[in-house]
C-alpha positions in Angstrom: 58.6 -45.6 -4.3 57.2 -42.6 -6.1 54.7 -40.2 -4.4 51.7 -38.6 -6.1 53.1 -35.1 -5.3 56.4 -35.7 -7.0 57.1 -33.8 -10.2 58.6 -35.7 -13.2 57.7 -33.3 -16.1 58.1 -29.6 -15.7 58.0 -26.6 -18.1 57.5 -22.8 -17.9 53.8 -22.4 -17.6 53.5 -19.6 -20.1 55.5 -21.5 -22.7 53.4 -24.5 -22.1 50.1 -22.7 -22.3 51.0 -20.8 -25.5 52.2 -23.9 -27.4 50.2 -26.8 -26.0 49.0 -29.0 -29.0 50.0 -26.2 -31.3 53.8 -26.0 -31.6 56.7 -28.1 -30.3 58.5 -26.9 -27.2 61.1 -28.2 -24.7 60.2 -29.7 -21.3 62.4 -31.0 -18.5 62.0 -34.3 -16.6 63.7 -36.3 -13.8 63.8 -39.9 -15.1 67.4 -40.0 -16.3 68.7 -41.9 -13.3 65.7 -44.1 -12.7 66.8 -47.8 -12.5 63.5 -48.9 -14.2 65.0 -47.6 -17.5 68.3 -49.4 -17.3 68.8 -52.0 -20.0 68.5 -55.1 -17.7 65.1 -53.8 -16.4 64.0 -53.0 -19.9 64.9 -56.5 -21.1 62.6 -57.9 -18.4 59.9 -55.4 -19.4 60.2 -56.3 -23.1 59.7 -60.0 -22.3 56.6 -59.3 -20.2 55.0 -57.1 -22.8 55.8 -59.4 -25.7 54.1 -62.3 -23.8 50.9 -60.4 -23.1 47.8 -62.5 -23.7 45.5 -59.5 -24.1 47.6 -56.8 -25.8 46.0 -53.5 -26.7 47.1 -53.8 -30.4 45.9 -56.8 -32.4 49.5 -57.6 -33.5 50.9 -57.2 -30.0 52.3 -54.4 -27.8 56.0 -55.1 -28.5 57.5 -54.3 -31.9 61.0 -55.4 -32.9 62.7 -53.9 -36.0 66.1 -55.6 -36.3 67.3 -53.2 -39.0 68.6 -53.9 -42.6 68.7 -57.6 -43.3 66.7 -58.4 -40.1 63.1 -59.0 -39.5 60.2 -56.9 -38.3 58.1 -58.7 -35.6 55.2 -57.6 -33.4 54.6 -60.5 -31.1 58.2 -61.3 -30.2 57.6 -65.1 -30.8 60.8 -65.6 -32.6 62.9 -63.0 -30.7 64.9 -63.4 -27.5 63.6 -60.1 -26.2 66.0 -59.9 -23.3 69.1 -60.6 -25.4 67.9 -58.1 -28.0 67.6 -55.3 -25.5 70.8 -56.1 -23.8 72.7 -56.2 -27.1 71.0 -53.4 -28.8 74.2 -51.3 -28.7 75.9 -53.7 -31.2 73.2 -53.7 -33.8 70.8 -51.5 -35.8 67.6 -52.4 -33.8 64.6 -50.4 -32.9 62.3 -51.7 -30.1 58.9 -50.2 -29.3 57.1 -51.2 -26.1 53.6 -50.0 -26.0 51.2 -49.4 -23.1 54.0 -49.8 -20.5 51.6 -48.1 -18.0 49.9 -51.6 -17.7 53.0 -52.8 -15.9 53.7 -52.3 -12.1 56.0 -49.4 -11.3 55.8 -48.0 -14.9 52.1 -47.3 -14.3 52.9 -45.0 -11.4 55.5 -43.1 -13.4 53.0 -42.6 -16.3 50.3 -41.4 -13.9 52.6 -38.9 -12.3 53.7 -37.6 -15.7 50.0 -37.2 -16.7 49.3 -35.4 -13.5 52.1 -33.0 -14.2 50.8 -32.4 -17.7 47.3 -31.8 -16.5 48.6 -29.4 -13.8 49.9 -27.3 -16.7 47.0 -27.8 -19.2 44.1 -27.7 -16.8 41.3 -30.2 -16.5 39.1 -28.8 -19.3 40.7 -31.1 -21.9 40.0 -34.3 -20.1 36.5 -34.7 -21.6 38.1 -34.7 -25.1 40.6 -37.5 -24.4 39.9 -41.1 -25.6 42.8 -42.9 -23.9 46.2 -42.5 -22.5 49.4 -44.4 -23.3 53.1 -44.6 -22.2 55.5 -46.2 -24.8 59.2 -46.9 -24.7 61.6 -46.5 -27.6 64.9 -48.3 -27.4 67.2 -47.8 -30.4 70.7 -48.7 -31.5 73.4 -46.1 -32.2 72.9 -43.9 -35.3 69.4 -45.3 -36.1 67.1 -43.0 -38.0 63.3 -42.9 -37.4 61.7 -42.0 -40.7 59.6 -38.9 -41.3 55.9 -39.4 -40.2 53.0 -37.8 -38.3 51.2 -39.2 -35.3 47.6 -39.3 -34.1 48.7 -38.7 -30.5 49.4 -35.5 -28.5 52.7 -36.5 -26.9 55.8 -35.7 -24.8 59.0 -37.5 -25.7 61.3 -37.7 -22.7 64.9 -38.6 -23.4 66.3 -40.9 -20.6 69.6 -42.4 -22.1 71.7 -41.2 -25.0 71.2 -38.3 -27.3 69.3 -37.8 -30.6 68.2 -35.0 -32.8 64.5 -34.5 -33.1 63.4 -32.7 -36.3 59.9 -31.3 -36.1 57.9 -29.0 -38.5 55.0 -26.7 -38.0 51.9 -28.7 -39.0 50.3 -25.4 -40.1 52.9 -25.0 -42.8 51.0 -26.2 -45.9 54.2 -26.4 -48.0 55.4 -29.1 -45.5 52.1 -30.8 -44.8 49.1 -30.2 -47.1 45.5 -30.6 -46.2 45.2 -33.4 -48.8 48.0 -35.3 -47.0 46.4 -35.0 -43.7 43.0 -36.0 -45.0 44.5 -39.1 -46.6 46.4 -39.9 -43.4 43.2 -39.9 -41.3 40.9 -41.5 -43.9 42.9 -44.1 -45.8 46.7 -44.1 -45.5 49.0 -43.7 -42.5 52.0 -43.1 -44.8 50.4 -40.3 -46.9 52.5 -37.5 -45.5 55.8 -37.4 -47.4 59.1 -35.8 -46.5 60.1 -32.8 -48.7 63.8 -32.2 -48.3 63.6 -28.8 -49.8 61.8 -27.6 -46.6 64.2 -29.2 -44.1 65.6 -25.8 -43.3 62.2 -25.0 -41.7 62.6 -27.8 -39.1 62.7 -27.0 -35.4 65.7 -29.3 -34.3 66.0 -30.2 -30.7 69.1 -32.1 -29.3 67.5 -34.5 -26.9 69.6 -35.6 -24.0 68.9 -37.2 -20.6 66.5 -34.9 -18.6 65.2 -33.1 -21.7 61.9 -33.8 -23.5 59.9 -32.3 -26.3 56.2 -31.8 -26.8 54.9 -33.0 -30.2 51.3 -31.8 -31.0 48.9 -34.0 -32.9 50.0 -34.4 -36.6 53.3 -32.6 -36.2 55.6 -33.9 -39.0 58.9 -35.2 -37.6 61.9 -37.5 -37.9 64.7 -38.4 -35.6 68.4 -39.2 -35.9 70.0 -41.2 -33.1 73.5 -40.1 -32.1 76.3 -42.6 -31.7 74.8 -44.2 -28.6 72.0 -46.4 -27.4 68.9 -44.3 -26.9 66.0 -44.9 -24.5 63.0 -42.5 -24.6 59.7 -42.6 -22.8 56.7 -41.2 -24.8 53.7 -40.0 -22.7 50.7 -39.4 -24.9 47.0 -39.3 -25.2 44.6 -39.6 -28.1 41.7 -37.3 -28.5 38.2 -38.5 -29.4 37.7 -38.7 -33.1 35.1 -36.0 -33.1 37.6 -33.5 -31.7 40.1 -33.7 -34.6 40.2 -36.8 -36.8 36.6 -36.7 -38.1 37.1 -33.2 -39.5 39.8 -34.4 -41.8 37.9 -37.5 -42.7 34.9 -35.5 -43.6 37.0 -33.2 -45.7 38.6 -36.2 -47.5 35.2 -37.3 -48.8 34.1 -33.8 -49.6 37.2 -33.3 -51.6 36.7 -36.6 -53.5 33.2 -35.3 -54.3 34.7 -32.3 -56.1 34.3 -29.8 -53.4 37.0 -27.6 -51.8 36.5 -27.9 -48.0 38.1 -25.3 -45.7 41.1 -26.2 -43.5 39.9 -27.2 -40.0 40.1 -24.3 -37.7 39.1 -21.6 -40.2 35.4 -21.8 -39.7 34.3 -23.1 -36.3 30.6 -23.5 -37.1 31.3 -25.4 -40.3 33.8 -27.6 -38.4 31.2 -28.5 -35.8 28.6 -29.4 -38.4 31.0 -31.6 -40.4 32.4 -33.3 -37.3 28.9 -34.1 -35.9 27.6 -35.5 -39.2 30.7 -37.6 -39.9 30.8 -38.8 -36.2 27.2 -39.9 -36.5 27.9 -41.8 -39.6 30.9 -43.6 -38.1 28.8 -44.6 -35.0 26.2 -46.1 -37.2 28.9 -48.1 -39.1 30.6 -49.4 -35.9 29.6 -52.9 -35.0 28.9 -54.1 -31.5 31.7 -56.6 -31.9 34.2 -53.8 -32.6 33.0 -51.8 -29.6 33.4 -54.7 -27.2 36.9 -55.8 -28.1 38.8 -56.7 -24.9 41.6 -54.3 -25.7 39.1 -51.4 -26.1 37.5 -52.3 -22.8 40.8 -52.3 -21.1 41.6 -48.9 -22.6 38.4 -47.5 -21.4 38.9 -48.9 -17.9 42.4 -47.5 -17.9 41.1 -44.1 -19.0 38.5 -44.2 -16.2 41.1 -45.0 -13.6 43.4 -42.2 -14.7 40.6 -39.7 -15.1 39.5 -40.5 -11.5 43.1 -40.1 -10.3 43.4 -36.7 -12.0 40.1 -35.3 -10.8 40.9 -36.4 -7.2 43.9 -34.1 -6.9 
C-alpha cells in the first residue's frame, strides 16, 4: 500500500522551477517495478476501462489502434482487451487507457504523483487547473506516435521498455506558427504539421524505466518506440480555457477579420482583455445541457477531491 508521504516523481527543484510549462526537462520516478503496470494487470485494467458505463469521453476511455490493416476502436466492443494487451509484443498495436485514476490503486498512484508535482510547483497554480488525468500508453515494438501537440501540461513516465521522445520548443515559430496554434485551439486538432527540415532542433530524450519527461502545453512532439513493448504513464492536467486556450481562439477570429494579433505573452494587458471577452462569449454560448454532462460532473468532483487532498498537506 502506498503512503501519502512517498515520492514517486522527483526532479531538481531549480530545473523544475525554471522550465515548468515552458521547456521540456527530465524527471525521475519509482514506478518501474510496480506490479500494477505488468501486462496481466494492465489487461484487467483495459477490460474495466473499456466496459465503463459513464466514461469521461463520449467515445469511451479506452482506445485501441491495431496498426496497419487493423481497426481503430474507442469502446472496445469488438476487441478482446485482455488478449490484445497480453499479445501486444507480437503486433503493431497502440492502446490508450484514459482516466485510470478512476480505478482503485491507480488513483492513489496518480494522487501521489500530483502531490509530488505540486510540491515542486507550489499551490498557486491550482486555481488555474480545470481537471486532472492519468493515462496509460501501451505500445508494440517499433511503433511511432505521430507528430502532434497536446492541450495538457504533462509528465510522461516510462515504466517498461525504451523509446525516443522528440520534443520542440513551442516558442520556435519556424516549428510551430501562431496560425497553427490558433487553428489547433479553434477549429482543427491536426493543424500543427511536422516540418522535417527542423528536426535537428528537436530535444531528444531516451526514455527508459525510471525516467520521465515534462511536456508543457502545446509542445510539438513525436515518439519512436524501440524494439520492445512500451508502457508509459502520463500524469497531466488541463488549464481553464481562460488561462491559455481562449487567447489563441480570440486571435484566430481576429486574424480572420484581417487583423494581426500579437503572440500571447507579448502584451499582458491585451492578453487579459482578449481572454476575458472571448471567455464571456463562450460562456454565453454554452448550453445548460453541456455544462451538466455526467462526465463533466465527475471531472469536477474528481478535481475537487484532488484539490482538497493537495491543500490538506
